[in-house]
C-alpha positions in Angstrom: -34.4 98.9 -47.6 -34.6 99.8 -44.0 -33.5 103.3 -43.0 -30.7 101.8 -40.8 -29.2 99.9 -43.8 -29.6 102.9 -46.1 -27.9 105.2 -43.6 -25.0 102.8 -43.1 -24.4 102.8 -46.8 -24.7 106.5 -47.3 -22.3 107.3 -44.5 -19.7 104.9 -45.7 -19.7 105.3 -49.5 -21.0 108.1 -51.7 -19.0 108.4 -54.9 -19.7 111.5 -56.9 -20.3 109.4 -60.0 -23.4 108.0 -58.4 -25.0 111.3 -57.4 -28.2 112.3 -59.1 -28.0 114.8 -61.9 -30.6 116.5 -64.0 -30.9 115.3 -67.5 -29.2 117.6 -70.1 -31.2 119.5 -72.7 -31.8 117.6 -75.9 -29.2 117.9 -78.6 -28.5 116.2 -82.0 -25.8 114.1 -80.5 -28.2 112.5 -78.1 -29.8 110.4 -80.9 -26.4 109.0 -81.8 -25.0 108.2 -78.4 -27.7 108.7 -75.8 -27.4 110.6 -72.5 -26.5 107.9 -70.0 -23.0 106.4 -69.9 -22.6 103.4 -67.5 -19.7 103.5 -65.2 -17.6 100.3 -65.5 -16.6 98.4 -62.4 -13.3 98.9 -60.8 -11.0 96.8 -58.7 -9.1 98.0 -55.6 -6.3 96.3 -53.8 -7.6 92.7 -53.6 -6.2 92.1 -50.2 -7.6 95.3 -48.7 -11.0 94.6 -50.1 -11.2 91.1 -48.7 -11.5 91.2 -44.9 -12.5 87.5 -44.8 -9.1 86.5 -46.3 -7.2 88.8 -43.9 -9.1 87.3 -40.9 -8.3 83.7 -42.1 -4.6 84.5 -42.5 -4.5 85.9 -39.0 -5.9 82.6 -37.7 -3.8 80.3 -39.9 -0.4 81.9 -40.1 1.9 82.0 -37.1 2.4 85.5 -35.7 6.1 85.4 -36.4 5.4 85.2 -40.1 2.2 87.2 -40.4 3.7 90.7 -40.8 6.0 89.8 -43.7 3.3 87.7 -45.4 0.8 90.5 -45.1 3.3 93.0 -46.6 3.9 90.7 -49.5 0.2 90.1 -50.2 -0.5 93.8 -49.8 1.9 94.6 -52.7 0.6 91.6 -54.7 -3.0 92.6 -54.1 -2.6 95.8 -56.1 -0.5 94.1 -58.8 -3.2 91.6 -59.6 -5.7 94.4 -60.0 -3.5 96.3 -62.4 -0.5 95.1 -64.3 -1.0 91.3 -63.9 -4.7 91.6 -64.8 -3.8 93.5 -68.0 -1.4 90.7 -69.0 -4.1 88.2 -68.4 -6.5 90.2 -70.5 -4.0 90.3 -73.3 -3.7 86.5 -73.2 -7.4 86.2 -73.7 -7.6 88.7 -76.5 -4.5 87.2 -78.2 -4.9 83.4 -77.8 -2.1 81.0 -78.7 -1.7 79.7 -82.2 0.1 76.8 -83.8 2.7 77.1 -86.6 2.9 73.7 -88.1 5.3 74.4 -91.1 7.6 77.2 -92.1 7.6 78.9 -95.5 9.8 76.1 -97.0 7.6 73.2 -95.9 9.7 72.1 -92.9 7.8 71.0 -89.8 8.0 73.5 -87.0 5.1 72.6 -84.5 5.6 75.9 -82.7 3.1 77.0 -80.2 3.1 80.8 -80.4 1.9 82.7 -77.3 1.5 86.5 -76.7 3.7 88.7 -74.5 1.1 88.7 -71.8 1.3 84.9 -71.5 5.1 85.0 -71.3 4.8 87.8 -68.8 2.6 85.6 -66.5 5.4 83.0 -66.5 7.9 85.5 -65.3 5.5 86.8 -62.6 4.9 83.2 -61.4 8.6 82.6 -61.0 9.4 85.9 -59.3 6.4 85.6 -56.9 7.3 82.0 -56.1 3.8 80.8 -56.8 5.2 77.3 -56.9 8.6 77.7 -55.2 7.3 79.2 -51.9 5.5 76.0 -51.1 8.9 74.1 -51.2 11.1 76.8 -49.7 8.8 76.5 -46.6 9.9 79.8 -45.1 6.6 79.8 -43.2 7.0 76.2 -42.1 3.8 74.1 -42.2 1.8 77.3 -43.0 3.7 77.7 -46.4 0.8 76.0 -48.3 -1.6 78.5 -46.7 0.5 81.4 -47.9 0.7 79.8 -51.4 -3.1 79.3 -51.5 -3.6 83.0 -50.6 -1.4 84.1 -53.4 -3.0 81.8 -55.9 -6.4 83.0 -54.7 -5.4 86.6 -55.4 -3.6 85.7 -58.7 -5.9 83.2 -60.4 -8.6 85.5 -61.9 -5.8 87.8 -63.2 -3.5 85.1 -64.5 -5.0 84.6 -68.0 -5.3 80.9 -67.1 -1.6 80.6 -66.4 -2.7 79.1 -63.0 -3.4 75.9 -65.0 0.2 75.2 -65.9 1.2 76.2 -62.4 -1.1 73.5 -61.0 0.6 70.8 -63.0 4.0 72.3 -62.3 3.3 72.2 -58.6 2.1 68.6 -58.9 5.3 67.6 -60.8 7.4 69.4 -58.3 5.9 67.4 -55.5 6.6 64.2 -57.3 10.2 65.3 -58.0 10.7 66.2 -54.4 9.5 62.8 -53.2 11.5 60.8 -55.9 14.6 62.9 -56.5 16.8 60.9 -54.2 16.4 57.9 -56.6 16.6 59.9 -59.9 19.2 62.7 -60.3 17.2 63.9 -63.3 14.3 64.6 -61.1 16.5 66.6 -58.7 17.5 68.9 -61.6 13.9 69.2 -62.7 12.8 70.1 -59.2 15.3 73.0 -59.1 13.8 74.4 -62.3 10.1 73.8 -61.3 10.6 75.7 -58.0 12.9 78.4 -59.2 12.2 82.1 -58.7 14.4 83.0 -61.6 12.3 83.6 -64.8 15.3 82.5 -66.9 15.4 79.0 -65.3 11.8 78.5 -64.2 10.1 75.5 -65.9 6.5 74.6 -66.3 5.3 71.0 -66.6 2.5 69.2 -68.4 0.4 66.3 -67.1 -0.1 63.8 -70.0 -2.9 61.4 -69.1 -6.0 61.8 -71.3 -6.2 59.9 -74.5 -8.8 59.4 -77.2 -10.3 56.3 -75.6 -11.1 58.0 -72.3 -10.4 60.7 -69.8 -10.7 59.6 -66.1 -10.8 55.9 -67.1 -7.0 55.7 -67.7 -6.9 52.0 -67.1 -8.9 51.3 -70.2 -8.1 54.4 -72.1 -4.3 54.6 -72.1 -2.9 53.2 -75.3 0.4 55.0 -75.4 3.2 52.3 -75.4 6.5 52.5 -73.6 9.4 50.4 -75.0 12.9 50.3 -73.3 15.7 51.9 -75.2 17.9 48.9 -74.2 16.1 45.6 -74.7 15.7 43.7 -71.4 16.4 46.8 -69.3 13.0 48.3 -68.5 13.2 48.8 -64.7 12.8 52.0 -62.7 15.4 54.6 -63.9 15.6 53.1 -67.4 15.0 55.3 -70.5 12.1 54.4 -72.7 10.6 55.5 -76.0 6.9 56.5 -75.9 4.6 56.2 -78.9 0.9 57.1 -78.8 -1.6 59.9 -78.9 -2.2 62.3 -76.0 -5.6 63.8 -76.8 -5.9 66.6 -74.2 -2.6 68.2 -72.9 -2.8 71.6 -71.4 0.2 74.0 -71.4 1.7 72.5 -74.5 4.6 75.1 -74.3 6.1 73.6 -71.1 9.6 72.3 -70.6 8.7 68.8 -69.3 5.8 66.6 -68.5 4.7 63.6 -66.4 3.1 61.0 -68.6 1.3 57.7 -68.2 2.1 54.9 -70.7 1.5 51.2 -71.0 4.4 48.7 -70.8 4.7 45.4 -72.7 4.5 42.0 -71.1 7.2 39.3 -71.5 5.7 38.3 -74.8 5.8 41.8 -76.2 2.1 42.5 -75.9 0.6 45.5 -74.1 -0.1 44.7 -70.5 -3.8 45.5 -69.9 -5.5 47.5 -67.1 -3.9 49.4 -64.4 -1.2 46.7 -64.0 0.4 47.8 -67.3 0.6 51.5 -66.5 3.8 53.2 -65.4 4.7 56.8 -64.9 7.4 58.5 -66.9 9.3 61.8 -66.7 9.4 63.5 -70.1 12.1 66.2 -70.6 10.9 68.2 -73.7 13.7 68.8 -76.1 13.4 71.4 -78.9 15.8 72.1 -81.7 17.4 75.5 -82.4 14.2 76.6 -84.3 11.9 75.6 -81.4 10.6 72.4 -83.1 9.9 69.7 -80.5 11.7 66.4 -80.8 9.9 63.1 -80.5 6.4 64.3 -80.8 4.1 66.3 -83.1 1.7 69.0 -82.1 -1.3 67.9 -84.1 -3.6 70.8 -83.3 -4.7 73.2 -80.6 -8.1 72.6 -79.1 -10.9 75.0 -79.8 -12.6 75.2 -76.4 -15.6 76.9 -74.8 -13.3 78.8 -72.5 -9.7 78.9 -71.3 -8.8 80.2 -74.7 -5.7 81.8 -73.3 -4.3 78.3 -72.6 -2.5 76.3 -75.3 -4.2 73.0 -75.0 -3.0 70.5 -77.7 -3.3 67.1 -79.2 0.1 65.4 -79.3 1.3 62.5 -81.4 4.2 60.8 -79.6 6.7 59.1 -81.9 9.6 57.6 -80.0 9.6 60.3 -77.4 12.4 59.8 -74.9 11.1 59.3 -71.3 12.5 58.1 -67.9 10.5 55.5 -66.1 10.0 56.6 -62.5 7.5 54.0 -61.2 7.2 50.3 -61.0 5.0 48.8 -63.7 1.4 48.9 -62.5 2.1 51.7 -60.0 1.7 54.6 -62.5 -1.8 55.6 -61.4 -1.1 55.5 -57.6 2.0 57.6 -58.1 0.5 60.2 -60.3 -2.3 60.5 -57.7 0.3 62.5 -55.7 0.3 65.0 -58.6 -3.4 64.9 -59.1 -4.1 65.7 -55.4 -2.0 68.9 -55.8 -3.8 69.9 -59.0 -7.2 69.3 -57.4 -6.1 71.7 -54.6 -5.1 74.2 -57.3 -8.5 73.7 -58.9 -10.1 74.8 -55.7 -7.8 77.9 -55.5 -8.8 78.8 -59.1 -12.5 78.4 -58.4 -12.4 80.6 -55.3 -10.4 83.2 -57.2 -12.9 83.5 -60.1 -15.8 83.6 -57.6 -14.1 86.4 -55.7 -13.3 88.4 -58.8 -16.9 88.4 -60.2 -18.2 89.1 -56.7 -15.8 92.0 -56.2 -16.8 93.5 -59.6 -20.5 93.1 -58.8 -20.1 94.8 -55.4 -18.3 97.7 -57.0 -20.9 98.0 -59.8 -23.7 97.9 -57.3 -22.3 101.1 -55.8 -22.2 102.8 -59.2 -25.2 101.6 -61.1 -28.5 103.4 -60.6 -31.8 101.9 -61.8 -35.4 102.7 -60.9 -34.2 105.7 -58.9 -31.9 103.9 -56.6 -28.4 102.4 -56.6 -28.4 98.6 -57.0 -26.8 98.2 -53.5 -29.9 100.0 -52.0 -32.3 97.5 -53.6 -33.4 94.4 -51.6 -33.1 91.8 -54.3 -29.7 93.0 -55.4 -28.6 93.0 -51.8 -29.7 89.4 -51.4 -27.9 88.4 -54.5 -24.7 90.1 -53.4 -24.9 88.5 -50.0 -25.3 85.0 -51.5 -22.4 85.5 -53.8 -20.2 86.8 -51.0 -21.1 83.9 -48.7 -20.3 81.4 -51.4 -16.9 83.0 -51.9 -16.1 83.0 -48.2 -17.3 79.4 -47.7 -15.2 78.1 -50.6 -12.2 80.1 -49.5 -12.4 78.7 -46.0 -12.6 75.2 -47.4 -9.7 75.7 -49.8 -7.5 77.2 -47.0 -8.3 74.2 -44.8 -7.1 71.8 -47.5 -3.9 74.0 -47.8 -3.4 73.9 -44.0 -3.6 70.1 -43.9 -1.5 69.7 -47.0 1.2 71.9 -45.5 1.2 70.0 -42.2 1.5 66.7 -44.1 4.5 68.0 -46.2 6.2 69.4 -43.1 5.8 66.0 -41.4 3.6 67.3 -38.6 0.2 65.9 -39.6 -1.4 63.3 -37.3 -2.8 60.1 -38.9 -6.3 61.6 -38.4 -5.3 64.8 -40.3 -3.7 62.7 -43.1 -7.0 60.8 -43.4 -9.0 64.0 -43.3 -6.9 65.5 -46.1 -7.5 62.5 -48.3 -11.2 62.9 -47.8 -11.4 66.7 -48.1 -9.2 67.2 -51.2 -11.7 65.7 -53.7 -14.6 67.2 -51.7 -13.1 70.7 -51.9 -12.4 70.3 -55.6 -15.9 69.2 -56.6 -17.7 71.6 -54.2 -15.8 74.8 -55.1 -15.9 74.0 -58.8 -19.7 73.7 -58.9 -20.0 76.8 -56.8 -17.8 78.8 -59.1 -20.0 78.1 -62.1 -23.1 79.2 -60.2 -21.5 82.3 -58.8 -20.0 83.3 -62.1 -23.4 82.8 -63.8 -25.1 84.9 -61.2 -22.4 87.5 -61.5 -22.7 87.9 -65.2 -26.5 88.2 -64.9 -26.1 90.8 -62.2 -24.6 93.2 -64.8 -27.6 92.7 -67.1 -27.0 93.0 -70.9 -23.5 94.5 -70.5 -22.5 91.3 -68.7 -23.1 89.4 -71.9 -21.0 91.7 -74.0 -17.5 90.3 -74.8 -15.7 93.6 -74.6 -16.7 94.0 -71.0 -14.4 91.1 -70.1 -17.2 89.5 -68.0 -18.3 86.5 -70.2 -14.8 85.0 -70.0 -15.1 84.6 -66.3 -18.2 82.3 -66.8 -16.6 80.4 -69.7 -13.4 79.8 -67.7 -15.3 78.8 -64.6 -17.1 76.1 -66.6 -13.9 74.0 -67.0 -13.4 73.7 -63.3 -15.9 70.9 -62.7 -14.3 69.0 -65.6 -10.6 69.4 -64.9 -9.0 66.8 -62.6 -12.1 64.7 -62.4 -15.7 65.6 -63.0 -18.2 65.8 -60.1 -19.5 62.3 -60.8 -16.0 60.8 -61.1 -14.9 62.5 -57.8 -18.0 61.3 -56.0 -17.3 57.8 -57.1 -13.7 58.1 -56.0 -14.9 59.2 -52.6 -17.1 56.1 -52.4 -14.2 53.9 -53.3 -12.0 55.6 -50.7 -14.7 55.2 -48.0 -15.1 51.5 -48.9 -11.3 50.9 -48.9 -10.8 52.4 -45.5 -13.8 52.1 -43.2 -12.1 54.5 -40.8 -12.1 57.4 -43.2 -15.7 58.1 -42.7 -15.4 57.8 -38.9 -12.4 60.1 -39.0 -14.3 62.8 -41.0 -17.3 62.7 -38.6 -15.1 62.6 -35.5 -13.0 65.6 -36.6 -16.1 67.6 -37.7 -17.9 67.0 -34.4 -14.9 67.7 -32.3 -14.2 71.0 -34.1 -17.9 72.1 -34.0 -18.0 71.5 -30.2 -14.7 73.3 -29.7 -15.9 76.3 -31.7 -19.2 76.5 -29.8 -17.3 76.2 -26.5 -14.9 79.0 -27.4 -18.0 81.2 -28.3 -19.3 80.5 -24.8 -21.9 77.9 -25.8 -22.3 74.5 -24.2 -23.9 72.0 -26.6 -26.5 69.7 -25.3 -27.5 71.7 -22.2 -29.8 74.3 -23.6 -27.0 76.6 -24.6 -25.8 78.2 -21.5 -24.6 81.8 -22.0 -20.9 82.4 -22.0 -18.3 85.1 -22.6 -17.3 84.3 -26.1 -18.9 87.4 -27.7 -18.5 91.0 -26.8 -21.5 93.2 -26.2 -20.7 94.9 -29.5 -21.7 91.7 -31.3 -25.3 92.7 -31.4 -27.5 91.0 -34.0 -30.6 92.4 -35.7 -33.8 92.4 -33.7 -31.9 92.2 -30.4 -31.1 88.5 -30.8 -28.4 86.9 -28.6 -25.3 85.8 -30.5 -24.8 82.8 -28.2 -28.2 81.5 -29.0 -27.6 81.8 -32.7 -24.3 79.9 -32.3 -26.0 77.3 -30.2 -28.7 76.7 -32.9 -26.1 76.7 -35.7 -23.9 74.2 -33.8 -26.9 72.0 -33.0 -27.9 72.0 -36.7 -24.4 71.0 -37.7 -24.4 68.1 -35.2 -27.8 66.9 -36.5 -26.5 67.1 -40.1 -23.4 65.0 -39.1 -25.7 62.5 -37.3 -27.7 62.1 -40.6 -24.5 61.8 -42.5 -23.3 59.0 -40.2 -26.5 57.0 -41.0 -25.9 57.5 -44.7 -22.2 56.4 -44.5 -23.2 53.3 -42.5 -25.6 52.4 -45.3 -23.0 52.9 -48.0 -20.6 50.7 -46.2 -23.2 48.0 -45.7 -24.3 48.0 -49.4 -20.8 48.3 -50.7 -19.4 51.3 -52.7 -19.8 49.4 -56.0 -23.5 48.8 -55.6 -26.2 50.8 -57.3 -27.7 52.0 -54.0 -24.4 53.6 -53.0 -23.5 55.0 -56.5 -26.9 56.6 -57.2 -26.5 58.7 -54.1 -22.8 59.3 -54.3 -23.1 62.9 -55.6 -25.6 63.8 -52.9 -23.4 62.2 -50.2 -20.3 64.2 -51.4 -22.2 67.5 -51.5 -23.7 66.8 -48.1 -20.3 66.1 -46.6 -18.8 69.2 -48.1 -21.7 71.5 -46.9 -21.5 70.1 -43.4 -17.7 70.6 -43.2 -18.0 74.1 -44.5 -20.5 74.8 -41.8 -18.0 73.7 -39.2 -15.4 76.0 -40.8 -17.7 79.0 -40.7 -18.6 78.2 -37.1 -15.0 78.3 -36.2 -14.5 81.6 -38.0 -17.5 83.2 -36.2 -16.2 81.9 -32.9 -12.8 83.3 -33.7 -13.9 86.8 -34.7 -16.9 87.1 -32.3 -18.6 89.4 -34.8 -22.3 89.7 -35.4 -21.7 89.6 -39.2 -19.8 86.2 -39.0 -22.4 84.8 -36.6 -25.2 85.6 -39.1 -23.1 84.1 -41.9 -22.9 80.7 -40.2 -26.6 80.9 -39.4 -27.5 81.6 -43.0 -25.3 78.7 -44.2 -27.0 76.3 -41.8 -30.5 77.6 -42.6 -30.1 77.3 -46.4 -27.4 74.6 -46.9 -28.0 72.0 -44.2 -31.1 70.0 -43.6 -33.1 71.4 -40.7 -34.1 69.1 -37.9 -36.8 69.7 -35.3 -35.5 70.9 -32.0 -32.4 72.6 -33.3 -33.7 76.1 -32.6 -34.8 79.4 -34.1 -33.6 78.5 -37.6 -36.9 76.5 -38.0 -38.7 79.9 -38.1 -38.4 82.1 -41.2 -37.0 85.5 -40.3 -39.0 88.6 -41.1 -38.3 90.6 -44.3 -36.6 93.4 -42.3 -34.3 90.9 -40.6 -33.5 89.2 -43.9 -32.6 92.6 -45.4 -30.4 93.6 -42.5 -28.6 90.2 -42.6 -28.1 90.6 -46.4 -26.6 94.0 -45.9 -24.1 92.7 -43.3 -23.2 89.7 -45.4 -22.7 91.8 -48.5 -20.5 94.1 -46.5 -22.5 97.2 -47.5 -21.0 99.3 -44.7 -17.4 98.6 -45.5 -15.6 101.3 -47.5 -13.8 99.9 -50.6 -10.1 100.5 -50.9 -8.6 103.4 -52.8 -7.1 103.8 -55.4 -9.0 101.7 -57.8 -8.3 100.5 -61.3 -10.8 100.0 -64.1 -11.6 96.4 -64.9 
């Protein structure tokens, strides 16, 4: 490490636990326990320790609301590092169980959860983790506030953020449809309640044995009207079938897909036979559900805190809330919300393992130096930190657009952009979460693989994120279909990305296409390593982004010519989706750097463009590999070596 980086760290952080000490004299106890005791990582206030989140909130939340929101998140940032985290840990150590029968042989089908899981439900209600999005106290920025809270909460939630995702999706459906169905109005009041005594969670019953995402072919659950000949919207039906993968089996309601019968009494095939139903879950005085059987709880790789069940429906009473054949389009409203929540969950887990690794690097000494003083460890931390910040920026952008849409202030271009970005954000952040969690567990060495450290669960839980709400391949194909169905969607994406890249460059004092004239966007304090000019770095980054967008345009044109159903388009669908996501993240990071004017954020967008976008001749200095000293100084800035962690801190 260069002397400059080492001095920066030494001045800013020097805990006594890391100071060198002479080895003690040998004793009989040394053979049993050894001399060295590793210091476990600690968490501070999760808002205080996340300057990128604070900067994003300053940009996205109107000043009239910023102070009250910050105070709320400040309090919450400590709670998620302490009491809420402890409840989440209890939920992992005491997973749910199923009591199928009582001592006398009577069927009970009770899902038993621990006090920590029940406590998370109460926390979710009081904090308004669903309700605040519908109270809209911050107007169109309310979804951004919700995303920030979910980001802080997710990694401490013991996977309670999963039922919250489905609850939020159900709440949005109820909000849209409640004028037609009084039952949905009542449900909405429960789903958005801040009173733990009246707060409901909802399930999302789609997956069956015959298939997951292919609901058109895989849905075999049948819906029969209670009153023959009266099967329209608003009519009560009886559902019979087998729901193979239902998360949050302890909820108070669900939204379910089921297949209706044609005029001859046969199941109507394909999507045209699928309708959406509201299912109020009724239990008897002993807690036994009525109309369905809990067959078993799933034994999963991760998310063991979460009661995921197989359900056998036997005449379960349900209200039809869609036209026949409109079940899938209607539940898409719910799925878009849960995909946004998936991105929140991914960024939360990434941030947690990164925060723990950063803290540990300041405590763990190996080969005579702290990890944070060692070049490769620094590079690892800088990569993890940048992945977190990139995914958070992406998630908050989806939240911003979602909030504008729900507030009625989104333009047609913004609505189109939201439809494109939601699946992109989900697939991109989910894959990144697995990679960052894996790197984070590895960063701790052997102790990271030990269950009692609490670290392996982060990796196991991250692995579900690319699967929930559509796998990466499924979402990539969905994107293709969307681009094929609306030729303007691709153009809207490119137009918005180019416009915002140019605007960000201009605000930083850079004029694209003219050699990068100097401007006043950066203060003199924004000095980069090796005396480089910030404006020149921004110009090169912006030029690289524009070149990447130009290449994307060629690919999109090719996809539209060949047709989204063709092999040529489908074989490259995943690469296309990832390329679109990486390019748009680059735009967001460029905006962030232009907004803060800091050297650190300028280097962040340069690093992203250098390593995550294709480099094109003529775009500037990023074509040249930086020196080792420059790489190390950049890594130290990106890993935030010189920033003092918050105090007090709590053991993980």
